[in-house]
C-alpha positions in Angstrom: -22.8 11.9 13.9 -25.9 13.5 15.9 -27.8 15.1 13.4 -28.6 11.5 11.8 -28.0 7.7 12.3 -26.9 7.5 8.8 -23.9 9.8 9.1 -20.4 8.3 9.4 -17.2 9.6 10.6 -13.7 8.9 9.4 -10.6 10.5 11.4 -7.3 10.3 9.4 -4.0 11.5 10.7 -1.4 13.0 8.1 2.2 13.3 8.9 5.6 11.8 8.2 6.2 8.2 9.4 2.8 7.4 10.5 2.1 3.8 9.9 -1.7 3.7 10.6 -3.3 6.8 9.0 -6.9 5.9 9.8 -7.7 6.8 13.4 -11.2 6.3 13.8 -14.0 4.7 11.7 -17.7 4.7 12.9 -18.5 1.8 10.9 -16.1 -0.4 12.5 -17.6 -2.6 15.4 -14.7 -2.1 17.6 -14.8 2.1 17.0 -18.0 3.0 19.2 -16.7 5.2 21.7 -15.6 7.7 19.4 -14.3 10.7 21.9 -11.9 8.3 24.0 -10.5 6.4 21.0 -10.1 9.7 19.0 -8.2 11.1 21.8 -6.2 8.2 22.8 -5.0 7.2 18.9 -4.3 10.9 18.4 -2.0 11.1 21.4 -0.2 7.9 20.2 0.6 9.8 16.7 1.4 12.6 18.3 4.1 10.8 20.4 5.3 8.9 17.4 5.7 12.2 15.4 7.7 13.8 18.3 10.0 11.0 18.5 10.9 10.8 14.8 14.3 11.8 13.5 12.8 13.5 10.2 13.8 16.9 10.2 12.0 17.9 6.7 9.9 21.0 6.4 6.2 20.2 5.9 3.8 17.2 6.3 2.8 14.8 3.4 -1.0 15.6 2.8 -1.7 13.6 -0.2 -1.7 10.1 0.8 -4.2 10.8 3.8 -6.3 13.0 1.5 -6.3 10.0 -0.9 -7.0 7.6 1.3 -10.2 9.7 2.6 -11.5 10.4 -0.8 -11.5 6.6 -1.5 -13.3 5.9 1.4 -16.2 8.5 0.7 -16.2 7.3 -3.0 -16.8 3.8 -2.0 -19.0 4.6 0.8 -21.3 6.6 -1.9 -21.2 3.6 -4.4 -22.7 1.4 -1.4 -25.5 3.7 -0.5 -26.5 4.2 -4.2 -26.5 0.4 -4.7 -28.8 -0.2 -1.6 -31.0 2.7 -2.9 -31.5 1.0 -6.0 -32.2 -2.4 -4.6 -34.9 -1.0 -2.2 -36.6 0.7 -5.0 -36.7 -2.4 -7.2 -38.3 -4.3 -4.2 -41.4 -1.7 -3.6 -44.9 -1.8 -4.9 -44.8 1.2 -6.8 -41.4 1.5 -8.6 -41.9 5.1 -10.2 -42.7 7.0 -7.1 -40.5 4.8 -5.1 -37.5 5.4 -7.5 -37.8 9.0 -7.2 -38.1 9.1 -3.1 -35.1 6.9 -3.4 -33.0 8.7 -5.7 -33.6 12.0 -3.4 -32.9 10.3 0.0 -29.7 8.9 -2.0 -28.8 12.3 -2.9 -29.1 13.5 0.7 -27.3 10.5 1.9 -24.5 11.0 -0.4 -23.4 14.5 0.6 -19.7 13.9 1.7 -17.6 16.6 3.4 -13.6 16.4 4.3 -12.5 18.8 7.0 -8.7 19.5 7.1 -7.2 20.8 9.9 -3.9 22.0 9.4 -1.0 23.2 11.7 2.0 23.0 9.7 2.9 23.9 6.3 2.0 21.5 3.1 5.0 20.1 1.1 5.8 22.2 -2.1 6.4 19.0 -3.8 2.7 17.9 -3.6 1.4 20.6 -5.6 0.4 18.6 -8.6 -0.8 15.5 -6.8 -3.1 17.7 -4.4 -4.5 19.8 -7.3 -5.6 16.2 -8.8 -7.1 15.3 -5.7 -8.8 18.6 -5.0 -10.1 18.3 -8.8 -11.5 14.8 -8.3 -13.1 15.7 -4.9 -14.9 18.4 -6.8 -16.1 16.1 -9.6 -17.5 13.5 -6.8 -19.2 16.3 -5.0 -16.9 16.4 -1.7 -16.7 19.5 -0.1 -13.6 20.1 1.5 -13.6 22.4 4.4 -10.2 23.9 5.9 -9.1 25.1 9.2 -5.8 26.9 9.5 -4.1 26.8 13.0 -0.8 27.9 11.3 0.5 31.6 12.2 0.0 32.6 8.7 -3.6 33.5 7.4 -2.7 32.6 3.8 -3.2 28.8 3.7 -1.9 28.5 0.2 -2.8 25.3 -1.6 -5.5 24.6 1.1 -7.1 27.8 0.5 -7.1 26.6 -3.2 -8.6 23.4 -2.0 -11.6 25.1 -0.1 -12.4 27.5 -3.3 -12.4 24.6 -6.1 -14.5 22.2 -3.8 -17.0 24.7 -2.6 -15.7 24.5 0.9 -14.8 27.0 3.6 -11.3 28.2 4.6 -11.2 29.4 8.3 -8.2 30.7 10.1 -8.1 30.4 13.7 -4.3 30.8 15.4 -5.9 30.2 18.8 -6.4 26.3 19.2 -9.0 27.0 21.8 -11.3 28.4 19.3 -11.5 25.1 17.1 -14.3 23.8 18.7 -16.5 26.9 18.4 -15.5 27.2 14.9 -16.3 23.8 13.9 -19.6 24.2 15.7 -20.4 27.5 14.1 -19.5 27.2 10.5 -18.2 23.4 9.6 -21.3 21.6 11.3 -24.3 22.9 8.8 -24.6 21.2 5.8 -23.2 22.9 2.5 -26.5 23.3 1.5 -28.0 25.2 4.3 -24.9 27.7 4.6 -26.5 30.2 2.1 -28.9 30.7 4.8 -26.5 31.6 7.7 -23.6 34.5 7.4 -20.2 32.7 6.3 -16.8 34.1 6.3 -15.9 34.7 2.5 -12.5 34.9 0.6 -11.7 38.2 -0.9 -9.3 36.7 -3.1 -7.9 33.2 -3.7 -4.0 33.0 -4.3 -3.6 30.5 -6.9 0.3 30.7 -7.3 1.9 27.3 -7.0 4.1 26.4 -4.2 7.6 25.7 -5.1 9.3 22.2 -4.3 12.6 23.8 -3.3 11.7 26.5 -0.5 8.0 26.0 -0.3 7.3 29.5 -1.1 4.7 30.8 -3.8 5.8 31.8 -6.9 4.2 33.4 -10.2 7.1 32.4 -12.4 9.0 29.5 -12.2 10.4 25.9 -13.7 8.2 22.7 -14.2 9.7 19.6 -14.2 8.7 17.6 -17.4 8.6 14.3 -15.3 6.6 14.7 -11.9 5.1 18.4 -13.0 6.6 19.7 -9.9 7.3 23.8 -9.8 10.9 24.7 -9.1 11.7 28.6 -8.1 15.1 28.4 -9.9 16.5 26.2 -12.6 18.3 23.0 -11.6 19.8 20.1 -13.7 18.4 17.6 -11.4 14.9 17.5 -10.2 14.5 17.6 -6.3 11.2 15.7 -6.1 11.9 12.8 -8.6 15.4 13.3 -9.3 15.2 13.3 -12.8 18.0 14.6 -14.9 17.2 17.4 -17.2 19.6 17.4 -20.5 20.7 21.1 -22.0 20.5 20.8 -25.6 21.7 24.4 -26.3 24.3 25.6 -24.1 24.7 29.1 -23.9 27.4 30.6 -26.4 30.3 32.2 -24.7 30.8 35.6 -25.9 34.9 36.5 -26.5 35.8 39.7 -26.1 37.8 41.4 -28.8 41.2 42.7 -28.3 41.7 46.2 -28.8 43.8 47.3 -31.6 46.5 50.0 -30.8 
């Protein structure tokens, strides 16, 4: 926000039973004091989540990520339309068009920072992968900061690799601000000029919807494309019933002849 007056900030909360996922929007007239508003609304969301009776493992990231990408795409279209309108109103259309296109390219750089504390649901694997590929097509860089105990981020590690972002693991929450200022604050175009942590290898195994574990071989639901680590007659995600057309034949034991 402080680097340019044209920058905008959106803060989303992802979790179960959260009614209002958009915590802060810098373009709204009432959301001016960013620090106090974000802290106040984040505290309300944490209290709401703590009082929930839902005991399921993991939190749904896909709805909040979809909301954020739609906001970014809408804002990019608005910036492009404003740049084209300004270029048509100038005296020299040729030079101004080039200047406005370069300016619009600089302004259209959008980034999403995902701060993960809990594991992501395995049933969201297909929807999240579609979102990350869509973000890469829209030139949206997704940076991930994992505060979990496990340094393997799973699908969030894949998100950073697909969109050209960074995956950072900081188990100590007190280092979060330092990591944000050191690695995430810089524009992706200038990150090559500074030393950045790199991923030695990215684990592209899918997370099963049964036990939320990474699997190399598994069963895929033909309806919702969820990955299951073992065969189940009913899909755990979409509740589809699988029909078995070829049942295994029972081997009859032959009687021994005396």
